[in-house]
MIMI-589651 format. One line per 8 residues: number of its first residue (from 1); their letters; for each residue x, y, z of C-alpha. Coordinates in steps of 0.001 Angstrom, whole numbers. Each point is the difference from the previous one (the first is absolute). Layout:
N
NUM> a> X,Y,Z | ...
//
This chain:
380
1> nlihmpvs> 41420,-3120,23459 | -256,686,3304 | -2903,-2278,858 | 1882,-2346,-2432 | -2522,552,-2991 | 1758,719,-3640 | -1535,2909,-980 | -240,-1296,-3510
9> qigsmegk> -1550,-3251,1017 | -3461,2146,1401 | -2430,-548,-2421 | -3306,1835,-649 | -1500,1613,3367 | -2936,2423,-15 | 494,3749,157 | -289,1715,2963
17> fsdvpnda> 782,3337,-944 | -812,2111,-2281 | 2771,1412,-773 | 1893,-2778,-642 | -517,-1911,-3516 | 113,-2949,-238 | 2979,544,-3084 | 2115,1795,2044
25> wyapavny> 3131,-1833,802 | -148,-127,3729 | -4023,-623,45 | 596,-3993,635 | 2090,629,3234 | -2363,3337,1557 | -3387,-2304,-656 | 1736,-2985,1415
33> iaalgyis> 1566,1279,3330 | -3850,2151,173 | -1854,-3443,-325 | 2040,-1272,2975 | -816,2993,1590 | 3148,1579,841 | -1178,3386,-1794 | -3071,1406,-242
41> gdpegtfr> -303,3006,-2080 | -1666,3802,1174 | -3259,225,897 | -1309,715,-3768 | 1952,-3024,-1182 | 3001,801,-1238 | 3673,-746,58 | 1969,3255,-1135
49> pedpvlvq> 2466,-1625,-1619 | 2034,2847,-616 | 96,1357,3042 | 2823,-348,2369 | 235,-2761,2539 | -368,1325,3602 | 2045,-1805,3252 | -3416,-534,1441
57> eamkilvn> -1226,-1848,-2942 | 2562,-1978,-441 | 274,-1652,3620 | -3957,-349,-175 | 1146,-2165,-2516 | 2557,-2226,1242 | -1537,-357,3332 | -2916,-1715,-1938
65> vlgydvma> 2422,-2221,-1687 | 1725,-612,2810 | -4464,-512,1913 | 518,2230,2123 | -3052,1738,-1269 | -2117,-1279,2934 | 2522,2105,2381 | -43,2812,-1652
73> qenggypr> -3854,218,-72 | -254,-927,3436 | 1732,3390,131 | -1626,2603,-1701 | 689,-1225,-3787 | 1077,2243,-2415 | 2949,1792,-136 | 496,293,4185
81> gyiaaaar> -160,-4242,861 | 1821,-1351,-3360 | 2575,3082,1058 | -52,-1399,3950 | 87,-3869,-1763 | 3395,592,-1572 | 1806,1861,2533 | -1071,-3410,2314
89> lqishgmn> 1204,-2662,-2491 | 3148,2779,-732 | -1309,36,-4014 | 843,3942,615 | 2720,-729,2355 | 2943,3129,-962 | -2295,2429,-2256 | -27,3755,865
97> rsgeepal> -2868,334,-2696 | -3444,307,1088 | -2987,-1550,-1117 | -1471,2854,-1855 | 3338,482,-2296 | 440,-2196,-3471 | 2178,-3071,810 | 3510,141,-1782
105> rddilcml> 1811,-2993,-1616 | 2354,-124,3026 | -3455,-136,2118 | -1476,-2810,-1990 | 2689,-1905,7 | 1144,93,3765 | -3733,-553,1070 | 214,-3218,-2486
113> yqsldvel> 3352,-955,1683 | -1551,234,3166 | -3588,-1964,-815 | 1789,-3010,-1519 | 757,-1596,4087 | -3334,1002,1009 | -2029,-2992,1220 | -3131,-380,-1722
121> lqkqytda> -3081,6,1687 | -2948,-1711,-1770 | -3515,-535,-7 | -1844,-3169,1403 | -3410,-286,-1437 | -2114,-2880,1695 | -3858,7,457 | -333,2713,2785
129> depsykvt> -720,3143,-1310 | 2626,1684,944 | 3892,-429,-1589 | 3206,-1254,2525 | 3394,874,-572 | 3421,-1564,-280 | 3289,774,95 | 1979,-2472,-2494
137> getlrdrl> 3093,289,1095 | 534,400,-4186 | 1506,3117,-1940 | 150,1489,-2745 | 3348,-1132,-386 | -1099,-3494,743 | -2478,325,-2818 | 2793,1646,-2434
145> trdadlyq> 2427,-2433,1176 | -2063,-3073,-965 | 529,-1920,-2842 | -2913,-540,-1335 | -1544,143,-3802 | -3597,2176,47 | -2973,-1562,-2194 | -3178,1885,-1808
153> vrgivtad> -3025,-990,491 | -3738,734,-882 | -3167,-2140,725 | -3360,-18,2003 | 448,-361,3872 | -2567,-3028,829 | 837,-1598,3194 | 2168,448,3264
161> nstwliep> -893,-1829,3015 | -3280,1058,1250 | -1693,359,-3375 | -255,-2364,-3489 | -1128,2034,-3358 | 314,-3769,-2425 | -201,-2468,1979 | 575,-1665,3641
169> nssfnpge> 3756,-32,1750 | 652,-817,3557 | 3369,-149,-569 | 1146,4195,-106 | 1509,878,3090 | 40,3325,1002 | 1482,3060,-1416 | -242,-2162,-3474
177> ieiggriy> -1588,1400,-3128 | -1610,-1782,-3786 | 949,2691,-2536 | -558,-1710,-4048 | -357,-3141,1836 | 3306,-60,1524 | 917,300,3993 | 2072,2966,983
185> laegidta> 1277,327,4046 | -1268,3590,1009 | 738,790,3508 | -816,3237,1164 | -2590,500,-3181 | -3652,560,1098 | -595,-2417,-2844 | -4183,322,-223
193> qymgqeve> 466,3940,-1475 | 174,-1872,-2795 | -1549,-2954,-434 | -2279,-104,-3089 | 2806,2521,-1730 | 3281,-392,-2694 | 2653,1609,2013 | 3546,326,-1475
201> cfyydneq> 2774,-1295,2253 | 3887,-1150,383 | 738,-2668,2122 | 3187,-1870,476 | 482,-4071,226 | 1593,-334,3602 | 2133,-3344,-749 | -59,-1138,4028
209> tgkrvlks> -3696,97,315 | -1077,-665,-3895 | -2525,2214,410 | -411,3534,-2436 | -56,2883,2538 | -1733,2858,-1394 | 1985,3248,-31 | -2745,2573,-912
217> iaptvnnt> -3580,-193,-1052 | -1726,2522,-1215 | -3480,331,-2474 | -24,361,-3386 | -1770,2604,-2065 | -2776,-2359,-1242 | -1519,-393,3164 | -3126,2570,1688
225> vvefdtem> -1487,-992,3017 | -3226,1008,1524 | -902,-42,3556 | -3451,983,1776 | -2121,-1394,3340 | -2348,-3173,-1329 | -2809,2665,1647 | 406,1743,-3452
233> fqscqsgt> -909,-2645,-2503 | -2409,-377,-1603 | -697,-2991,-2196 | 2556,-1707,-2505 | -1897,-1745,-3133 | 728,-740,-3477 | 4036,778,469 | -387,3309,1360
241> lyyypeen> 46,1098,3761 | -1362,3109,1378 | 789,2255,3283 | -1101,2734,1640 | 3768,2013,1058 | -1990,2770,1227 | -2658,112,2367 | -3412,1352,-1982
249> gkakrlnl> 2565,-228,-3351 | -1082,-1410,-2988 | 1413,-3826,-502 | 2919,-944,-1735 | 712,-2880,-1777 | 2936,-1940,-790 | 287,-2303,-2664 | 767,-4119,644
257> sdgcqfvy> 2525,-1933,-1904 | -1628,-2807,-1732 | 1981,-2550,2638 | 75,2089,2739 | 280,-1470,3028 | -1501,461,3902 | 1680,-314,3065 | -974,-191,3502
265> nnrlltef> 2116,108,2921 | 2620,-1341,-2010 | -1340,-2640,-2066 | -1770,-35,-3520 | -3925,-557,-158 | -807,-2682,-1917 | -3488,2678,-670 | -540,2877,836
273> sdeimele> -3351,2082,944 | -1143,3177,1793 | -665,-1441,2581 | 3499,-459,1250 | 799,3826,-408 | -3003,898,2665 | 2484,-538,2998 | -343,2897,2516
281> egscrlvd> 3803,889,314 | 1687,-1105,-3351 | 1975,1748,-2416 | 602,-1264,-3731 | 3541,825,-2257 | 122,-670,-3952 | 2670,-298,-1622 | 986,200,-4215
289> nngdnrfd> 3029,-1377,-707 | 313,512,-3896 | -1122,3430,-252 | -2689,-1059,-2127 | -2896,1975,2581 | -1478,-3324,297 | 414,-891,3990 | 1532,-4321,351
297> ylfiereq> -677,97,3709 | -2543,1701,2853 | 1944,-1228,3589 | -2907,224,2817 | 1125,112,3679 | -1931,-417,3377 | 817,-292,3364 | -2232,-369,2449
305> avvvesvf> 433,525,3768 | -884,-3088,2794 | -225,-638,3813 | 1335,-3622,851 | -2234,-2134,1824 | 2199,-3147,-47 | 3038,-1976,-1483 | 187,-3541,-654
313> etgeiyfk> 3217,-1507,-812 | -1680,-1900,-2764 | 485,4048,-2081 | -3817,925,1507 | 213,3540,281 | -3852,855,1297 | -1009,3664,255 | -2307,1604,2726
321> ntftvdgm> -3869,790,-727 | -1049,1648,-2848 | 3782,-129,-1943 | -652,-1713,-3223 | 3322,-150,-2804 | -2139,-536,-3568 | -2833,-1490,2011 | 2155,-2054,2391
329> ryvmiepd> 65,22,3672 | 3789,-1503,43 | 3012,-618,-1982 | 2096,-3637,-662 | 3726,237,-286 | 1147,-3288,-1603 | 3966,639,-1296 | -72,-2382,-3265
337> etqtyqii> 1099,683,-3594 | -3646,1352,-167 | 392,2905,2206 | 2131,2799,1065 | -667,1918,2879 | 2094,2549,2036 | -780,1080,3479 | 1860,2623,974
345> dgtgkqlk> -112,3285,2499 | -49,3764,-1299 | 3192,160,-243 | 458,-3073,-2476 | 1691,-1981,2487 | -1044,-3868,-894 | -2148,-1806,2928 | -1726,-3595,634
353> itdikpdt> -3770,-18,353 | 499,-1507,3781 | 1122,4092,129 | -3180,207,-931 | -2311,616,3592 | -3731,756,777 | -988,3290,-391 | 3388,857,-2893
361> vltvmrsl> -1392,2397,-1937 | 1262,-1541,-3457 | -276,1992,-3172 | -1247,-3157,-2688 | 882,-331,-4116 | -1377,-2416,-1142 | -753,-1689,-3720 | -3172,-845,-1298
369> dgsytklv> 1667,-3503,-261 | 1458,-525,2926 | 3683,-506,-1087 | 1458,3479,1101 | -391,1630,4029 | 1580,2586,805 | -545,482,4099 | 1162,3197,1462
377> lsed> 267,480,3426 | -1128,3547,2006 | 2383,1477,2205 | -2964,766,2528
//
């Protein structure tokens, strides 16, 4: 309820802990906050539901809910980092009990109350390698008192502003995501990680903007995801993909669904061949989203580093010497309805083509049809 998510509305989530039976009255709530990353259990994969909650464990949960886990991790992690973060946020103000003692009811109520007016820290995802963080100005009290009905939805993630799995749609804005054919605003959520998966979400309708705004998103138990580097790929034939999960190990086989779709650098391929997997550096991610042990999507990603020779106002960016991207010594940036492109620096800040100068080191991610191009300027 503190995160504005009544237990009665939570559906079935994949159980993470071996000692939390699916039919236990507390299982939906435990599995849900575990999926959100607020709790992780012990190294043995258990939750220990019969044990008393320690003060430092309660502090960790509240610090995570407020979004300040990054602060705690930077200061040593659990338990000291979380105790320090709770003190800095004044969650533990006035408490005399040590972190290793069991938390009493008045301890929990005190920390909950003092958490209500802490401004939330929100993770911001861009195309940079690392996320950034922003204090939103919103508090848990604001969320709890906001007059908004929550709705539940389950469906397959098929698009965001950089990836299309069904049909091209250049009208997507940053932060938007398509689930089951409907568009939602997903600010602060790394939408790329859910692409092709079945997810369960809660959202509310923002009457001022007319948008459906996600409150939470989590994969359902129906998903299986397998990842490996392209150098481990062996072959794909007759609906079966073979790869080597370990060096000098046996080939492993994965069955593909009849309608399995292949995605290269965020765009669907009209046809697939083993030659596409012959990449010097690349990664593969397979997604089975309906629990039938047959994979529905194969995502292939490849980034290539180049050095810029020259940049033209007409949109051509030429590379130096022998640098190429998919066999070509240049990329063409033409902003129109058929092409999506992003130019960013290492922090995810949006740039313009005029920010690219000769001798700049670029990391290029480009679809085979040229409809998607991402350029990341090196900080060197």
